[in-house]
Backbone bond lengths (Angstrom), bond angles and torsions (degrees), N, CA, C in turn:
res aa  C-N    CA-C-N  psi(-1)  N-CA   C-N-CA  omega(-1)  CA-C   N-CA-C  phi
1 M - - - 1.449 - - 1.517 111.49 -
2 W 1.310 116.42 -40.04 1.464 119.43 -174.81 1.515 112.06 -92.55
3 R 1.311 117.44 -10.46 1.465 121.31 -178.74 1.529 108.34 -141.64
4 P 1.355 117.48 72.14 1.464 118.45 -173.92 1.529 113.77 -63.44
5 G 1.318 118.22 -34.83 1.459 120.39 177.56 1.522 114.50 82.84
6 F 1.321 118.29 8.32 1.455 122.18 178.56 1.527 108.60 -142.16
7 Q 1.321 115.36 160.69 1.463 120.11 178.89 1.524 109.39 -75.08
8 F 1.327 115.74 140.55 1.464 119.84 177.24 1.519 109.34 -141.32
9 L 1.327 114.94 157.50 1.455 121.42 179.95 1.518 111.91 -89.45
10 E 1.330 116.03 -39.60 1.461 121.89 -178.00 1.518 108.72 -147.92
11 K 1.351 114.58 159.84 1.457 119.80 170.19 1.520 107.86 -135.84
12 H 1.332 115.31 143.99 1.460 121.32 -175.11 1.522 109.74 -139.15
13 P 1.330 117.53 144.56 1.464 119.21 170.61 1.533 107.95 -62.69
14 A 1.326 115.88 141.05 1.459 119.94 -175.66 1.527 110.64 -147.48
15 T 1.323 114.74 158.90 1.464 121.61 178.13 1.519 109.09 -129.17
16 L 1.322 115.11 134.96 1.458 122.87 173.03 1.522 106.75 -109.47
17 L 1.326 116.80 120.05 1.463 121.20 179.45 1.526 110.64 -86.21
18 G 1.328 115.25 146.36 1.459 120.78 175.21 1.520 115.36 92.32
19 Y 1.334 117.28 -5.13 1.467 121.90 -179.66 1.521 108.94 -136.54
20 S 1.322 115.70 155.27 1.453 119.89 174.81 1.523 109.47 -127.29
21 R 1.335 115.24 154.77 1.461 121.55 173.54 1.523 106.12 -76.15
22 S 1.313 116.89 125.11 1.459 120.36 -174.66 1.525 110.37 -143.26
23 L 1.327 115.60 140.74 1.475 120.16 173.20 1.523 106.77 -80.29
24 C 1.315 115.15 80.28 1.458 120.66 -170.67 1.518 113.70 -125.24
25 V 1.339 116.95 11.41 1.465 120.73 -177.51 1.526 109.59 -123.28
26 F 1.339 115.86 122.49 1.459 120.54 171.83 1.522 107.32 -71.92
27 S 1.326 116.80 120.89 1.460 121.20 -179.26 1.523 109.93 -89.29
28 H 1.328 115.43 121.03 1.463 121.40 178.93 1.524 111.77 -105.93
29 V 1.341 117.46 -3.62 1.461 120.63 -175.78 1.532 111.02 -129.70
30 H 1.334 117.52 -67.20 1.469 120.90 -170.91 1.525 113.95 -71.47
31 R 1.330 118.42 -39.74 1.472 121.38 -175.80 1.520 112.55 -128.66
32 G 1.317 117.02 20.80 1.455 121.77 178.30 1.518 110.17 -178.07
33 T 1.310 115.59 -172.30 1.464 122.93 177.37 1.526 108.09 -132.92
34 P 1.326 118.63 166.75 1.467 119.08 176.21 1.541 111.99 -58.88
35 E 1.339 116.90 -33.56 1.466 120.66 -179.95 1.528 112.14 -75.87
36 K 1.317 116.96 -35.44 1.469 123.07 179.72 1.528 108.77 -134.81
37 P 1.321 116.74 78.30 1.463 118.73 -176.92 1.522 112.68 -68.86
38 G 1.316 114.03 146.71 1.453 121.04 168.96 1.519 107.76 -98.43
39 L 1.315 116.31 -169.09 1.464 121.48 176.42 1.512 108.79 -125.87
40 V 1.329 115.95 139.35 1.463 121.37 173.29 1.522 108.96 -131.64
41 F 1.316 114.36 165.79 1.461 120.75 -177.74 1.516 111.86 -79.19
42 G 1.302 114.13 149.90 1.448 122.34 170.91 1.512 108.61 -142.31
43 L 1.307 116.34 156.35 1.455 120.47 170.95 1.519 106.37 -82.20
44 D 1.327 116.12 115.45 1.455 121.66 -173.71 1.524 109.54 -121.63
45 K 1.307 115.82 142.00 1.463 121.43 177.85 1.521 107.13 -96.13
46 I 1.335 116.13 100.81 1.458 121.55 -176.49 1.524 110.14 -103.00
47 Q 1.317 115.95 -51.28 1.468 122.18 178.66 1.524 108.17 -130.51
48 S 1.317 115.97 154.92 1.464 119.53 -176.43 1.532 112.65 -65.35
49 N 1.339 117.72 -24.57 1.468 119.85 -178.87 1.525 112.96 -95.38
50 D 1.330 118.26 15.53 1.460 121.90 178.34 1.520 110.98 -64.87
51 M 1.324 114.69 153.94 1.462 120.71 170.81 1.517 108.87 -153.17
52 C 1.304 115.22 149.35 1.455 121.24 -179.95 1.517 108.74 -123.59
53 Q 1.322 115.56 124.84 1.459 121.13 176.57 1.523 108.59 -98.42
54 G 1.308 115.61 139.07 1.458 119.63 -179.66 1.513 110.60 -166.71
55 I 1.322 115.22 -144.10 1.459 122.41 -176.71 1.529 108.63 -126.59
56 A 1.327 115.15 137.52 1.468 121.69 171.91 1.523 107.66 -109.34
57 Y 1.316 115.14 135.30 1.460 120.94 179.85 1.525 109.65 -110.41
58 R 1.325 115.89 132.85 1.463 120.39 174.56 1.520 107.55 -99.38
59 I 1.315 114.22 128.86 1.462 119.12 -179.90 1.525 109.53 -113.83
60 N 1.296 114.78 160.99 1.451 122.31 175.59 1.530 108.58 -67.77
61 D 1.328 117.72 135.68 1.468 121.51 179.15 1.528 111.85 -52.78
62 E 1.329 116.28 -36.39 1.473 120.78 -179.07 1.530 111.66 -64.28
63 N 1.337 117.69 -23.65 1.468 121.40 -178.09 1.526 113.24 -97.37
64 W 1.323 118.25 3.04 1.467 121.52 -174.74 1.532 112.16 -54.07
65 H 1.323 117.55 -57.38 1.473 120.53 -175.88 1.523 111.94 -62.40
66 Q 1.310 117.21 -42.77 1.472 121.91 178.22 1.523 110.30 -61.66
67 T 1.336 117.65 -42.65 1.463 121.73 -178.95 1.521 111.16 -67.50
68 V 1.319 117.15 -44.06 1.467 120.49 179.12 1.526 110.24 -63.73
69 E 1.312 117.59 -40.75 1.475 120.14 177.50 1.526 110.77 -61.77
70 Y 1.329 116.25 -42.64 1.464 120.23 177.40 1.526 110.51 -60.43
71 L 1.338 116.91 -47.55 1.462 120.58 -179.09 1.523 112.04 -63.82
72 R 1.313 117.63 -40.50 1.471 120.35 177.48 1.525 110.79 -62.14
73 K 1.315 116.17 -42.53 1.462 119.74 179.85 1.528 110.54 -63.84
74 R 1.325 117.28 -39.39 1.466 122.02 -178.31 1.528 112.38 -77.97
75 E 1.321 117.30 -46.74 1.465 121.43 -171.32 1.525 114.37 -90.76
76 Q 1.313 117.69 -22.18 1.460 119.86 -172.02 1.532 113.38 -109.93
77 V 1.314 116.78 30.09 1.467 120.89 -178.76 1.529 110.54 -55.20
78 T 1.323 117.29 -41.39 1.471 121.54 -179.74 1.527 111.76 -116.87
79 A 1.322 117.74 11.75 1.473 124.08 177.37 1.529 112.95 57.92
80 V 1.336 117.06 37.26 1.463 121.29 -179.57 1.530 111.71 -82.10
81 Y 1.321 117.02 -13.80 1.463 120.78 -178.58 1.518 111.30 -109.93
82 L 1.320 114.76 152.26 1.459 122.67 173.53 1.520 107.71 -101.98
83 E 1.309 116.48 121.19 1.451 121.19 179.95 1.523 108.61 -82.84
84 D 1.327 116.01 131.51 1.457 119.40 -176.73 1.525 109.84 -154.24
85 I 1.309 116.23 151.60 1.458 121.61 172.21 1.521 106.62 -104.05
86 V 1.334 115.15 122.25 1.462 121.37 -173.91 1.528 109.90 -131.92
87 D 1.334 115.28 167.97 1.460 121.16 173.96 1.517 109.27 -79.47
88 I 1.329 115.70 133.84 1.460 121.87 171.15 1.522 107.75 -129.50
89 I 1.311 116.01 162.02 1.458 120.92 -179.80 1.521 108.52 -111.79
90 L 1.321 116.54 120.14 1.462 120.22 172.16 1.519 105.88 -75.02
91 T 1.327 116.56 127.24 1.461 120.04 -169.05 1.520 113.84 -109.35
92 G 1.301 117.37 19.37 1.461 120.61 175.95 1.518 110.01 -72.26
93 K 1.331 116.70 -155.71 1.466 119.97 -176.62 1.526 112.37 -66.61
94 N 1.319 118.19 -27.85 1.467 121.66 177.70 1.525 109.57 -111.77
95 K 1.326 116.69 86.44 1.471 120.09 -179.67 1.517 109.84 -60.65
96 T 1.318 114.52 130.26 1.452 119.73 177.15 1.522 108.76 -151.72
97 T 1.313 116.66 151.39 1.460 122.21 178.09 1.517 108.67 -98.72
98 I 1.330 115.31 132.31 1.461 121.18 178.79 1.527 108.65 -134.32
99 K 1.310 116.01 171.04 1.466 122.86 173.86 1.530 108.49 -92.00
100 A 1.340 116.26 140.59 1.464 119.94 179.67 1.527 110.24 -144.41
101 L 1.304 115.09 146.98 1.463 122.09 174.80 1.521 108.35 -77.02
102 T 1.320 117.35 129.37 1.467 121.96 178.64 1.523 109.76 -132.65
103 Y 1.324 113.81 163.39 1.456 122.13 174.46 1.525 107.47 -126.64
104 R 1.336 115.46 104.51 1.469 121.81 -179.63 1.529 108.72 -97.84
105 V 1.322 116.99 147.23 1.455 120.52 -179.99 1.536 109.87 -67.49
106 D 1.319 115.30 141.84 1.465 121.49 175.11 1.526 107.70 -90.20
107 P 1.337 118.64 108.25 1.473 120.59 -177.18 1.524 113.75 -66.07
108 N 1.325 117.61 -9.80 1.465 120.87 177.73 1.527 112.98 -96.48
109 H 1.316 117.17 -0.29 1.463 121.53 -178.85 1.534 109.73 -80.45
110 K 1.319 116.92 146.96 1.475 121.25 -177.71 1.532 112.65 -63.78
111 Q 1.334 118.03 -20.79 1.463 120.55 179.10 1.528 112.99 -89.38
112 Y 1.319 117.49 0.44 1.462 120.06 178.06 1.525 108.09 -71.67
113 A 1.331 116.07 120.15 1.467 121.77 -176.77 1.524 112.13 -91.00
114 G 1.323 117.30 -17.65 1.457 119.62 -175.71 1.516 110.65 70.02
115 Q 1.317 115.81 -155.31 1.461 121.61 -177.13 1.533 109.99 -95.30
116 L 1.319 116.46 103.79 1.456 122.80 178.82 1.523 109.23 -93.73
117 N 1.334 116.78 149.12 1.469 118.88 175.99 1.533 109.54 -76.78
118 L 1.318 116.26 172.35 1.460 122.05 -174.85 1.528 112.16 -56.94
119 N 1.326 118.55 -45.45 1.469 121.22 -179.15 1.524 111.94 -65.57
120 E 1.330 117.21 -38.30 1.471 119.97 177.32 1.527 110.10 -65.86
121 Q 1.325 116.65 -41.84 1.462 120.23 178.33 1.530 110.56 -61.45
122 L 1.323 116.40 -45.56 1.464 120.41 -179.66 1.529 111.64 -59.96
123 K 1.312 117.39 -39.56 1.476 120.99 179.09 1.525 110.49 -57.72
124 F 1.332 117.09 -49.71 1.465 120.31 -177.88 1.523 112.11 -71.23
125 I 1.334 117.00 -34.55 1.465 120.59 178.53 1.524 110.22 -65.59
126 R 1.312 116.87 -44.22 1.477 120.56 -177.41 1.528 112.46 -67.59
127 Q 1.329 117.79 -31.82 1.467 119.38 -178.13 1.527 112.74 -89.33
128 G 1.318 117.78 -19.30 1.454 121.24 -171.64 1.515 115.04 -73.33
129 H 1.317 115.33 127.16 1.457 122.89 173.73 1.526 107.34 -152.86
130 G 1.331 116.22 124.20 1.464 120.00 -177.58 1.511 111.95 -139.92
131 Q 1.331 116.22 -159.91 1.462 122.63 -175.73 1.529 113.38 -57.45
132 S 1.321 116.91 -33.33 1.462 120.64 -176.62 1.521 113.45 -96.65
133 G 1.325 117.06 6.76 1.456 120.27 178.19 1.513 112.43 116.21
134 N 1.337 114.40 -169.02 1.466 116.75 -176.91 1.520 111.45 -89.52
135 C 1.278 113.65 153.87 1.458 122.38 -174.51 1.533 111.27 -67.50
136 R 1.317 116.84 -37.18 1.471 121.25 -179.12 1.530 110.68 -56.86
137 E 1.331 117.40 -48.20 1.464 121.17 179.81 1.524 111.40 -62.76
138 Y 1.322 117.11 -38.50 1.468 122.58 177.93 1.530 110.42 -60.45
139 I 1.317 117.26 -44.70 1.465 121.63 -179.61 1.527 110.13 -66.95
140 L 1.328 117.17 -47.33 1.464 120.63 -179.19 1.534 111.44 -63.15
141 S 1.315 116.93 -39.26 1.459 120.55 178.84 1.532 110.67 -66.93
142 T 1.316 116.88 -42.03 1.465 120.18 178.02 1.527 110.23 -62.12
143 A 1.327 117.09 -45.51 1.471 121.06 179.25 1.523 110.74 -58.71
144 K 1.324 116.50 -44.57 1.471 121.47 -179.75 1.521 111.15 -62.24
145 H 1.321 116.57 -46.65 1.459 119.76 -176.87 1.527 112.01 -69.72
146 L 1.309 117.81 -34.20 1.467 119.29 176.91 1.523 110.99 -66.72
147 L 1.330 117.11 -38.73 1.465 119.93 176.02 1.524 111.04 -61.98
148 E 1.338 116.81 -39.84 1.464 120.97 177.76 1.524 111.68 -62.54
149 L 1.338 116.55 -27.74 1.465 121.34 178.04 1.526 112.16 -90.18
150 D 1.338 116.77 2.89 1.472 122.38 -175.61 1.519 112.28 61.03
151 V 1.336 116.77 34.80 1.463 122.18 175.61 1.515 107.44 -100.73
152 E 1.326 115.35 119.10 1.463 120.47 -178.29 1.531 109.82 -91.33
153 D 1.317 115.82 127.78 1.461 122.67 176.53 1.522 106.71 -138.93
154 K 1.330 116.31 97.48 1.466 121.35 -173.33 1.530 112.24 -62.18
155 N 1.324 117.69 -40.32 1.461 120.66 179.16 1.528 110.30 -62.99
156 L 1.319 116.42 -45.82 1.457 120.55 -178.58 1.535 110.31 -64.80
157 Q 1.315 118.10 -40.05 1.466 120.28 178.75 1.533 111.20 -66.38
158 A 1.338 116.91 -36.02 1.474 120.00 176.11 1.526 110.31 -65.30
159 L 1.326 117.02 -40.29 1.469 120.59 176.79 1.520 110.38 -63.66
160 A 1.326 117.04 -45.57 1.464 121.15 -178.79 1.533 110.24 -61.29
161 K 1.309 116.48 -41.15 1.461 120.24 178.70 1.535 111.09 -63.26
162 A 1.318 116.35 -42.15 1.477 120.97 179.87 1.531 111.45 -68.19
163 L 1.332 117.20 -28.47 1.469 121.58 -177.65 1.534 113.20 -88.75
164 A 1.343 116.59 -17.44 1.473 120.75 -175.33 1.530 111.74 -69.36
């Protein structure tokens, strides 16, 4: 959310219904290794009333293919996510539903961690270090940026407190 890595025209607060942001992916590349996996977030379907608040980016039509290729290269290194276009709700002053490209976790993938308790999450976060840096910094940065967006995530704040 805070480092999209591609050019965009606009960004808007948005909500995806039916999924939640969850530390449910063992990271073997960006924030860990196969020998010492870290944890990264995925959009996971846990309960039917789940929702994930975040940011939607609007890109120039001319950059669509280039942007999707960039995202596939970054997000699909081990094919742990399912790429899909889904309805999201832009939640600014003019609420509207639009289509958006998302990457949801594949619960059948070997890197799917499922729902880990706080101590299990901390173990993987503390050991994780990969191509994109250490897992601890990733978690703390995500917690900070979500607070700036006024998105409350009690589990993430508990993790950030334990890691501080």
